[in-house]
N, C-alpha and C positions, 0 to 999 in steps of 0.2 A: 295794697297797701292797707293797714290795720291804722285808724287813728287813733293814736293814746294820748294824754292829758295827765305832766306829773304833777301829781297833789302836790307834793313837797320837792326838794331839791336831790334827793336820793343818791345823797353821796356816798361815794364809793361802794359802788352799784354799776351795774353793767351799762344802765340810763341814764350813766354819770359820763360824758364826753371827757371829761378831764381827769378821767380814775383811768381808765386802758382804754385809750381809743379804741383799738382796733376789734372791742368787743362792742361799745355803739355802734361805728360802723356797720358790723357783723347786723345788728340788731334791723337797723335802717333799711337794710333790703326789704324787709316785709312790717315793720313799725315807722308811721310818718309821726314822726313829734308836733303836736299840734302846740299854740299859745294861748286857745282857748278850752276853756273845760264843757260850753257849749260846740264845741266844734268834734268833741272825741267821741268813739265809741267803747274806750274804754278809759277809766280814770287809771292810773298807778300813783298807790302810796307806801308807804315805810312804813306805815304800821297806821292799828284802829282808830286811833285818836284821832288821825288829820283826817277822817271822815266826818267822825262825831262834831270837829270843829266847822263843818260843811256842809247842816242840814240839807241846806239847797237843793245839792246834788244829790242825795239823797230820794228827795222827797222826788224829784225830777226823774228819780229811777234809773240814774245813772248804772253802768255797770264796772264794780271795783275788780282791782286786782291787789292785794295785799305781795308786797315781794320784800323780803329783807334777809340778812344774811347775820344778823345778829339773836342769838335766841332769847333772849331777852326783849326785846322788841316787839315781836307776833310770838303767843305762844299757841292758838289754833290750830288743828292739826287738819284740819278739813274744814270746807268752803261752810262760811254761816250766813245768817240773816240779823242785821240788826231790829230788824221790826218787820214784824208777821204781813206779808203781803207785796213788801219792797224786795227790791232786787237781791240774788244771793253775793255776796262777797269771797270773791274764790282768795287761795291763801297759795304759796310758793315762799316756806321757809324751812329753816333746817328739822322742824319735823316733819315736813311733808316726803322729805327726802329729795326735794327739789332745787337744791342751794348748790350743796355742796356734793360734785358727785364721783368726789374722789377726797383723800387723804389732803393734797398736793393742787386742790382749785385754785387756789391766789397765788401761788408762789415758784408759778414759773420763772419768774425776771430773777430772782437769787440764787438759781441753780447752771451756774454760768461757767464759775471753773471747780477744777477738783481741789478736794483739801486733802495738803502732806499729808501722809497717816504718820505723823511726829508728835504726839502727844506727852512724851516722853518731857520734851521743853515744860510743859504744863505744871510737870510734877514740882516743879521749882518757883513756882507761886505761892508770894505772900500771903496773901488774904485766903481767908478760906471760902465763906459762902455769901451771898447777894441777896437781895431780892428788889425785884423792879416793878412796881405795883403801887398802885392809891390805895387809899386805906379805906374808902367809901363808909365809915364809923365801923369798922372793923364786920364788914358784912352784920351787921342789927339786921338791915330791914330787904336782905338781900333772898331772901328763900325765894326758893323758884320750886314748886312741884309739878312735876309731868306724871305721867301714871302712875300716880301713887306715890314719886318717888321728889326727893328733893334733888335734885340735881346742881344746886348752887354750888361753887368753889370759894368764894370769894370769902366767906365768913374760916372757913379752914384753912386759907392758906394764912389769912389776915392771924390767925391762931398760931400759928406754926413760928412764921415772922418773928412775932412780938416776943414769942418763946427763944428762939435762937437769939433775939437781939439781949434778950435779959441775961441769956447766960454767956455771951460773950464769943460766940459762935456764928456769927447771923448780921451782915449792914445791910442797911434798907435803904432806896433811894424810891421818891416818892411823893406826891401832892398830898395833902389830907390828915399824913401822922400826927399824933399830938407833940408839943412841941419837942424839942429834943432830941429825936426818935429816927428821920430820914436825914441826912446827907444831905439831901435837896431836895428840895418843893418840889419844884417844876421843871419842866423838859427843856430843857435846852435845845434852842431854836432847828441845830441842826443834830437832833435827836437820833439819828441813822450813825451817825458817827460817836457820840458822844457815849451813845451804849456802845460802841463796839470796844471804847476807852475802859468802860466803866468791867464790863464782863472779863476782858482781858487781865483781869487782877485778882480772878475770884478762880478756886478750883470749882465751887458748885452753883448750882441756880437753881433758884426756886422759881420756877416757873409755868405755877398752874395756869389753865385756862379760867376764863370767871364761870363756865358754864361744861357741863358735863353733856355731848350732843354726837350725835357719829358724823364721823369724818369735819366736825368740828375743832381741828387741829390750825392755829393761830400762827402766826410767826415766831412766838416765844420761844418753843421750843431748837426751831432752825436756829434765832440769834445766837442763841448758846452754844450751842455746836460749831457752827459757826466761828466762835471765837475762843472754844478747847474750853467750854466750862460744861460739866459733866451738868447734863439739868438734872435736877428731881423735878420729876412731876408726876400730875392725877391719872392714873387713866382711865378709870371709871371701868364699868363692864360695860358700858355706851358708845364708848367714845370709840373702837374701831383701830387704835393705835398700833397695835399690836398685829395689825396685816403688815405693815410695814417696817417696824421695829422688833429685832425678837427681844427674846426674855434676858435678862440680866444687861440688859444696856444703860438706859435711861435708871434714876433709882425711881423707881415709882412708890409713893407715899400710900399707893391701895394695901402696900405689902405690910405697912406700922400699923400701930393701934393707936400712939402716941407721939406729941413732938418730940419729948424724951427718947422716944426709942428711935427717931429719924436719926435724932444729932446723936446720938451714942454710937449707930451704926457708920456714920457718916466720919466721929472722930477715929474708931479703931480699923476703919478700911484699910486696906494694904496695898501699898504700891501699885502691886501686880493686879490686883481687882478691877481697881483704879481707872489703868491704863486700857484693862480688857477691856472696862465697859466704853470710854470711850472711843475707842479702836472700832466696837460695836456700832456708835452712832455715826461715827466721818465714815464708817463702809452706807450706811442708809443714807446718807449725805449724796455722796461722789453715784451712787447707786440713780437716784436720780437725774444727775448732767448725762451720765451715760445713755437716759433715755431717746430714742430717737424724737425727731420731728412730732412726727404720726402720733406719740403719742396725747404729748401739748396740743397738737390741734384738736385732736378727738376728745382731749378735757374740754376742751374751750364749745364745741360746736356741741357735745350733749347738756351740756348746759344749757349755751342760749338757745338749740333748736326747742329745751323743756319748755322755753318761755314764750317763744314765737307758736307752740303746739297750744301752747295753754291759753295763749289771745285768742288764738283761731277759736279756739272750742268755746271759750266766752261768746265772742259775736254769732255762733253758729246757734246756741241757744237762751 
């Protein structure tokens, strides 16, 4: 057993027993979580900033592993040293391709019941387009450069949402927006159910991720499909979403040059094309429901064994 200490809460990760208990128990077969850093062979954290806040651990030459599934929290693409001669800090994140092992790594629980192939009813929705997102100052400070490319999507999606709102085609739900723009400023206590209520009223959903990264596909596009709301997504060349979705399914903003072009297309889309795109999305969704248990077991065991193997490597080097 390798003794590990969590330097921060590591919420919503396999190291969090309150997130996905089976993941935590799987890790417990090889890793022993200890109460004090001095007892640990490896200190695990979600961010470099937590290490910098604990310089005594660096001075003691403790071994570190940064593990995060958030593209902005850690952008290192390989192991590094904070200071010369001190221990190397090992990294597992979206850029090392050791966190999201496929496009649905964290989505198993949602794929329980098939969606009826009945988008026809959706044509009668009386609202056009919605965006459920926080403003974050419109992405003013959200630039994120990886391999010489800006992979941030917060600024772009904010600009699109504001354009759609100003032209009366899109309604916004979320916190941080200038006064009078958002219909609701904060999440409802039961956000899952509230999101369903909102999406059920609209034909389109602007649901970009925060960032472009391979296999970084969160709940956004799936929530939209579950509620028969055609997603407006941004694939980006590094997203890999077309490995599971066919072309001309969701509306890909990468195919448009401006928000004006996008909304012109949405206003002109025929019922036949809308129905065809939504059916393709539903087909993809239902395809994951039909996956055998072995698919999900392999997905999880691959991800978790990578953590264990990395810890064994750190200890032995």
